[in-house]
NURONU-878256 format. One line per 2 residues: for each residue x, y, z of C-alpha. Coordinates in Angstrom, 1 decimal. Layout:
X/Y/Z; ...;
This chain:
-12.9/-14.7/-6.4; -10.3/-12.4/-4.7;
-12.7/-12.1/-1.7; -12.9/-15.9/-1.4;
-9.1/-16.0/-1.5; -8.9/-13.6/1.4;
-11.0/-16.1/3.4; -9.5/-19.3/2.1;
-5.8/-18.3/2.4; -5.6/-17.7/6.2;
-7.7/-20.8/6.7; -5.2/-23.0/4.8;
-2.2/-21.2/6.4; -3.6/-21.6/9.9;
-4.2/-25.3/9.4; -0.7/-25.7/8.1;
0.8/-23.8/11.1; -0.8/-26.4/13.4;
1.6/-29.0/12.1; 4.8/-26.9/12.3;
6.9/-26.8/15.4; 9.0/-24.2/17.2;
10.0/-20.8/15.7; 9.1/-22.0/12.3;
5.4/-21.8/13.3; 5.5/-18.2/14.2;
7.6/-17.3/11.1; 5.2/-19.1/8.9;
2.3/-17.3/10.6; 4.0/-14.0/10.1;
4.8/-14.6/6.5; 1.2/-15.8/5.8;
-0.3/-12.8/7.4; 2.0/-10.4/5.4;
0.9/-12.2/2.2; -2.8/-11.8/3.3;
-2.1/-8.1/3.7; -0.7/-8.0/0.2;
-3.8/-9.7/-1.2; -5.9/-7.0/0.7;
-3.8/-4.3/-0.9; -4.5/-5.9/-4.3;
-8.2/-5.8/-3.5; -7.9/-2.1/-2.5;
-6.2/-1.2/-5.8; -8.8/-3.1/-7.8;
-11.6/-1.5/-5.8; -10.2/2.0/-6.5;
-10.1/1.2/-10.2; -13.4/-0.6/-10.4;
-15.6/-0.9/-7.3; -18.0/-3.3/-9.1;
-15.3/-5.7/-10.4; -16.4/-9.3/-10.6;
-13.2/-10.4/-8.7; -14.5/-8.6/-5.6;
-17.6/-10.8/-5.4; -18.2/-14.5/-5.0;
-21.6/-16.2/-4.9; -22.3/-20.0/-4.8;
-25.4/-21.8/-3.7; -24.7/-23.6/-0.4;
-28.0/-25.0/0.9; -30.3/-24.2/-2.0;
-33.4/-25.6/-0.4; -33.1/-23.0/2.4;
-31.9/-20.1/0.2; -28.5/-20.1/1.8;
-25.6/-19.0/-0.4; -21.9/-18.7/0.2;
-22.1/-15.1/-0.9; -19.2/-12.7/-0.1;
-18.2/-9.4/-1.5; -16.2/-6.3/-0.9;
-17.8/-2.9/-0.7; -16.2/0.3/0.7;
-16.9/-0.5/4.4; -15.9/-4.1/4.1;
-12.7/-3.1/2.3; -11.7/-0.7/5.1;
-12.3/-3.4/7.8; -10.3/-5.9/5.7;
-7.4/-3.5/5.5; -7.6/-2.9/9.2;
-7.6/-6.7/10.0; -4.9/-7.6/7.6;
-2.7/-4.6/8.7; -3.0/-5.5/12.4;
-2.6/-9.3/12.4; 1.0/-9.2/11.2;
1.8/-6.6/13.9; 0.0/-8.7/16.5;
2.1/-11.8/15.5; 5.3/-9.8/15.3;
4.6/-8.3/18.8; 4.7/-11.8/20.3;
8.3/-12.6/19.2; 9.7/-11.8/22.6;
7.1/-13.9/24.4; 7.4/-17.7/24.9;
4.2/-19.7/24.4; 3.8/-23.4/25.1;
2.5/-25.2/21.9; 3.1/-22.0/20.0;
2.1/-23.6/16.7; -1.5/-23.9/18.1;
-1.4/-20.3/19.3; -0.4/-18.9/15.9;
-2.7/-21.3/14.0; -5.7/-20.0/16.1;
-4.7/-16.4/15.3; -4.9/-17.1/11.5;
-8.1/-19.0/11.9; -9.6/-16.0/13.7;
-8.4/-13.8/10.9; -10.3/-16.0/8.4;
-13.5/-15.7/10.4; -13.1/-11.9/10.8;
-12.7/-11.4/7.1; -15.7/-13.6/6.6;
-17.8/-11.5/8.9; -16.8/-8.3/7.1;
-17.5/-9.7/3.6; -20.6/-11.9/4.1;
-23.7/-10.8/2.0; -25.8/-13.7/3.3;
-27.4/-13.5/6.7; -26.8/-17.2/7.6;
-23.2/-17.0/6.4; -22.7/-13.9/8.4;
-23.9/-15.7/11.5; -21.7/-18.7/10.8;
-18.6/-16.5/10.5; -19.7/-14.5/13.6;
-19.7/-17.7/15.7; -16.5/-19.1/14.1;
-14.6/-15.9/15.2; -15.5/-16.7/18.8;
-13.9/-20.2/18.9; -10.2/-19.3/18.3;
-10.2/-16.3/20.7; -11.9/-18.5/23.4;
-9.1/-21.0/23.2; -6.4/-18.3/23.0;
-7.7/-16.7/26.2; -8.4/-20.1/27.9;
-5.0/-21.8/27.2; -2.6/-18.8/27.4;
-4.5/-16.4/29.6; -3.6/-15.2/33.1;
-5.0/-15.8/36.6; -8.6/-17.1/36.8;
-8.7/-17.4/33.1; -11.1/-20.3/33.2;
-13.9/-18.5/35.0; -13.3/-15.2/33.2;
-13.2/-16.8/29.7; -16.3/-18.8/30.4;
-18.2/-15.6/31.3; -17.0/-14.0/28.1;
-18.1/-17.1/26.1; -21.5/-17.2/27.7;
-22.2/-13.5/27.2; -21.2/-13.5/23.5;
-23.0/-16.8/22.7; -26.2/-15.6/24.4;
-26.1/-12.4/22.4; -25.5/-14.4/19.2;
-28.6/-16.5/19.9; -30.7/-13.4/20.1;
-29.3/-12.3/16.8; -30.0/-15.7/15.2;
-33.7/-15.4/16.3; -33.9/-12.0/14.8;
-32.3/-13.1/11.5; -34.6/-16.1/11.3;
-37.6/-13.9/11.8; -36.5/-11.7/9.0;
-35.8/-14.7/6.8; -39.3/-16.0/7.3;
-40.7/-12.6/6.0; -38.6/-12.7/2.8;
-40.3/-13.5/-0.5; -38.3/-13.7/-3.7;
-40.5/-15.3/-6.4; -42.2/-17.3/-3.7;
-39.0/-18.5/-2.1; -37.2/-17.5/1.2;
-33.8/-15.8/1.0; -30.9/-14.9/3.3;
-29.5/-12.4/0.9; -28.7/-9.1/2.7;
-30.8/-7.0/0.3; -33.8/-9.4/0.7;
-33.4/-9.1/4.5; -33.5/-5.3/4.2;
-36.7/-5.5/2.2; -38.2/-8.0/4.7;
-37.3/-5.8/7.6; -38.8/-2.7/6.1;
-42.1/-4.6/5.4; -42.6/-5.2/9.1;
-44.8/-3.1/11.4; -43.2/-0.7/14.0;
-43.8/-3.2/16.8; -42.2/-6.0/14.8;
-39.2/-3.9/13.8; -38.8/-2.8/17.4;
-38.5/-6.5/18.5; -36.0/-7.3/15.8;
-34.0/-4.1/16.6; -33.4/-5.2/20.2;
-32.7/-8.9/19.3; -30.0/-7.9/16.9;
-28.7/-4.8/18.7; -28.1/-6.8/22.0;
-25.8/-9.2/20.1; -23.8/-6.3/18.7;
-23.9/-4.3/22.0; -22.3/-7.2/23.9;
-19.6/-7.6/21.3; -18.6/-3.9/21.2;
-19.4/-3.7/24.3; -21.6/-0.8/25.4;
-23.2/-0.1/28.8; -24.7/-2.2/30.5;
-23.5/-5.2/28.4; -19.8/-4.5/29.1;
-19.2/-6.4/32.3; -17.3/-9.2/30.6;
-14.8/-6.9/28.9; -12.4/-5.5/31.5;
-11.5/-8.8/33.2; -11.3/-10.6/29.8;
-9.0/-7.9/28.3; -6.7/-8.0/31.4;
-6.6/-11.8/31.7; -6.1/-12.6/28.0;
-2.6/-12.9/26.7; -1.6/-9.5/25.1;
-2.0/-10.8/21.6; -5.5/-12.1/22.4;
-6.4/-8.7/23.9; -5.1/-7.0/20.7;
-7.4/-9.2/18.6; -10.3/-8.6/20.9;
-10.0/-4.8/21.1; -8.3/-4.0/17.8;
-10.4/-6.1/15.5; -13.1/-8.3/17.1;
-15.1/-5.5/18.7; -15.3/-3.9/15.2;
-17.6/-6.9/14.4; -20.2/-5.3/16.6;
-19.9/-1.7/15.2; -19.7/-3.1/11.7;
-22.8/-5.2/12.3; -24.9/-2.2/13.5;
-24.1/-0.3/10.4; -24.7/-3.1/7.8;
-27.0/-5.5/9.6; -29.2/-3.3/11.7;
-29.6/0.3/10.5; -31.0/-0.6/7.0;
-33.1/-3.5/8.3; -35.4/-1.8/10.8;
-35.7/1.9/10.1; -38.9/2.3/12.2;
-37.3/0.3/15.1; -34.3/2.6/14.9;
-36.5/5.7/14.9; -38.4/4.5/18.0;
-35.5/3.0/20.0; -32.4/4.6/18.6;
-32.5/7.4/21.2; -32.5/4.8/24.0;
-29.5/3.0/22.5; -27.7/6.3/22.1;
-28.4/7.2/25.7; -26.9/3.9/26.8;
-23.9/4.5/24.6; -23.3/8.0/26.1;
-23.8/6.8/29.7; -21.1/4.2/28.9;
-18.7/6.9/27.7; -18.9/8.8/31.0;
-19.1/5.7/33.2; -16.1/4.0/31.6;
-14.0/7.2/31.6; -14.6/7.9/35.3;
-13.6/4.3/36.1; -10.5/4.6/33.9;
-9.3/7.6/35.9; -9.3/5.5/39.1;
-7.4/2.6/37.7; -3.9/1.7/38.9;
-3.2/-1.1/36.3; -2.4/0.4/32.9;
-3.8/-2.5/31.0; -7.1/-2.3/32.8;
-7.1/1.5/32.2; -6.9/0.8/28.5;
-9.7/-1.7/28.7; -12.1/0.9/30.2;
-10.9/3.6/27.8; -11.9/1.2/24.9;
-15.4/1.1/26.3; -15.6/4.9/26.3;
-14.3/5.1/22.7; -16.7/2.5/21.5;
-19.6/4.2/23.2; -18.9/7.3/21.1;
-18.7/5.2/18.0; -22.0/3.5/18.8;
-23.7/6.9/19.4; -22.4/8.2/16.1;
-23.7/5.2/14.2; -27.1/5.3/15.8;
-27.4/9.0/15.0; -27.9/7.7/11.4;
-26.5/10.7/9.6; -23.6/11.0/7.1;
-21.2/12.6/9.6; -22.0/10.2/12.5;
-21.7/7.0/10.5; -18.7/8.1/8.5;
-17.0/9.3/11.7; -17.7/5.9/13.2;
-15.9/4.1/10.4; -12.9/6.4/10.6;
-12.8/6.0/14.3; -13.0/2.2/14.1;
-9.9/2.3/12.0; -8.1/4.7/14.3;
-9.1/2.9/17.5; -8.0/-0.4/16.1;
-4.5/0.9/15.4; -4.2/2.9/18.6;
-5.5/0.4/21.1; -3.2/-2.4/19.7;
-0.3/0.0/20.2; -1.4/0.8/23.8;
-1.9/-2.8/24.8; 1.5/-3.6/23.3;
3.0/-0.8/25.4; 1.4/-2.4/28.5;
3.0/-5.7/27.5; 6.4/-4.1/27.1;
6.1/-2.4/30.5; 5.3/-5.8/32.1;
8.1/-7.6/30.3; 10.8/-4.9/31.2;
9.7/-4.0/34.7; 7.6/-6.9/35.9;
4.6/-4.7/36.7; 1.8/-2.7/35.1;
1.0/-0.9/38.3; 1.5/2.8/37.5;
2.3/3.8/41.1; 5.3/1.5/41.0;
6.7/3.0/37.8; 8.0/6.4/36.9;
11.1/7.9/35.3; 11.2/5.6/32.3;
11.8/8.5/30.0; 15.2/8.9/31.5;
16.0/5.2/31.0; 14.7/5.0/27.4;
13.9/8.2/25.6; 13.0/6.5/22.3;
10.3/4.4/24.0; 9.0/7.6/25.6;
8.5/9.3/22.2; 6.8/6.2/20.6;
4.5/5.9/23.6; 3.6/9.6/23.4;
2.7/9.5/19.7; 0.3/6.6/20.2;
-1.2/8.1/23.3; -1.8/11.4/21.5;
-3.6/9.5/18.7; -5.8/7.9/21.4;
-6.8/11.3/22.8; -7.5/12.6/19.3;
-5.0/15.3/19.1; -5.4/17.2/15.7;
-3.1/15.8/13.0; -3.3/12.3/14.5;
-5.6/9.5/13.2; -8.0/9.7/16.2;
-9.0/13.3/15.5; -10.7/12.8/12.2;
-13.2/10.2/13.4; -13.9/11.9/16.7;
-14.6/15.3/15.1; -17.1/13.7/12.7;
-18.6/11.6/15.5; -19.4/14.5/17.8;
-20.7/16.5/14.8; -23.0/13.6/13.9;
-24.3/13.2/17.5; -24.8/16.9/17.7;
-27.1/16.8/14.6; -29.2/14.2/16.5;
-29.1/16.0/19.9; -27.0/18.9/21.2;
-27.4/17.6/24.8; -26.1/14.1/23.9;
-23.2/15.6/22.0; -22.3/17.8/25.0;
-22.2/14.7/27.2; -20.5/12.5/24.6;
-17.9/15.3/24.1; -16.7/14.7/27.7;
-14.8/11.8/26.3; -12.3/14.3/24.8;
-11.7/15.9/28.2; -11.8/12.7/30.4;
-9.7/10.8/27.8; -7.0/13.4/28.1;
-7.2/13.2/31.9; -6.6/9.5/32.3;
-4.2/9.1/29.4; -1.9/12.0/30.2;
-2.1/11.2/33.9; -1.0/7.6/33.1;
1.9/8.8/30.9; 3.0/11.2/33.7;
3.0/8.4/36.3; 4.7/5.8/34.0;
7.2/7.9/32.1; 8.0/11.1/33.9;
9.4/12.1/37.3; 11.6/9.8/39.4;
11.5/6.1/39.8; 9.0/5.1/42.5;
10.6/1.7/42.9; 14.4/1.6/42.8;
14.2/-2.1/41.8; 12.4/-1.2/38.6;
14.7/-0.8/35.5; 13.9/-0.4/31.9;
16.4/-1.5/29.2; 16.6/-1.0/25.5;
13.8/-2.2/23.2; 14.1/-5.3/21.1;
14.2/-4.8/17.3; 10.8/-6.3/16.8;
9.3/-4.1/19.5; 10.7/-1.0/17.8;
9.4/-2.1/14.5; 5.9/-2.7/15.7;
5.7/0.6/17.6; 7.3/2.5/14.7;
4.8/1.2/12.1; 1.9/2.1/14.4;
3.3/5.6/15.0; 3.7/6.1/11.2;
0.0/5.1/10.8; -1.1/7.4/13.6;
0.6/10.4/12.0; 0.1/9.5/8.3;
-3.6/9.0/8.5; -4.0/12.0/10.8;
-2.2/14.3/8.4; -3.7/12.8/5.2;
-6.9/10.8/5.9; -8.4/11.4/2.4;
-7.8/8.0/0.8; -9.7/6.2/3.6;
-12.2/9.0/4.2; -13.3/9.0/0.6;
-14.0/5.3/0.6; -15.9/5.7/3.9;
-18.0/8.6/2.6; -19.3/6.6/-0.4;
-19.9/3.5/1.7; -22.0/5.4/4.2;
-24.0/7.2/1.5; -24.9/3.8/0.1;
-26.0/2.5/3.6; -28.0/5.5/4.4;
-29.9/5.3/1.1; -31.4/2.1/2.4;
-33.0/4.0/5.3; -35.1/6.1/3.0;
């Protein structure tokens, strides 16, 4: 029942926000998102006490004739993704307080509706329900990008919508194929465990076909090479809060989907084609990192760095070993926090200086030393410095990929070097030296800006120094997933 509440509460709050005007809308949205985080913490405490508690699961027949159930539940991996989502959404809403949006009630209402769909994706234990929530998550972010985005937003958002919708249709075909091979007392079923059994009953050729149908949908969402072309333009054009939702949480739908809805379903397909998918992921790491080095716009640089980070996460998942998948989950958490912080920094730069062009900036450390320190902490988390949150997952990921292939690990490990190159180079251009443009000034940060950056910095350091609470949950969750591969 607690899981159903985590889905129902942001839905009701989002609908209510649509009817509230002015600053009250954003305040209500912020308050609701904080309450949702409190509910998630309650689920965390209950899970720690009793992982099989009845309150963490909800199952009700929806379309009984087709075997469709509204079946949701919280396991270790879902819990971590819920904590990430409910932690970031209040920060995303708070980060918007210095921006003015027309029809702001609609803007904040859509954010809460998206939160509802994201929690649904992470908790669904029914294949059809998973697909419904997957599609529902696309609708709010589409309108957020279309209505409040930047230049050429119509064309760019349409491309994003078509890409993700097309991938979703491939996934739907794959899920229907699995559904038609289920047999539970002579009936068809969408239950995740029944789909696992159906997938494992298929031949290698059939599993290979299902592997690609489902993987393409997840590869577009993450995205990985060569399915990434929608991402940089969409991230740059979307309003900052939309970009945060896309990069911090929504792309985790893809990586989460590979772990829960692909690996255990088609083990023979993974064995045959996993190497190809890993190669694509590793190519994307190097490709995106090299392009990031050449970027002049800081927001676009972060967009390409996100492709590189997700490429390593994807490679770790597809290596299908304990270290690789566990590292992927830890890195999903770290990347979500860090990339939201970096995109917020890009927004602050634009708001204070009128530009994100790094060549036009410089010397900001001398104008605001506090901002320089906060920026540096988040940046160091992104480049996976030891004792920051990014290090734990990246270390496990490279270890996991190495167990699969030393050559792939060596190439994937370039993300450590190349990431340091483009991130430290960006920091140097933006924060150090002298001002390149005498017209550019940087004043003091607003209170809400300091609060958001401060909370993110605390998370970067705290979970870098002491990752055990989250790592223990991830370890057990991965062990349960990998048991289904045997």
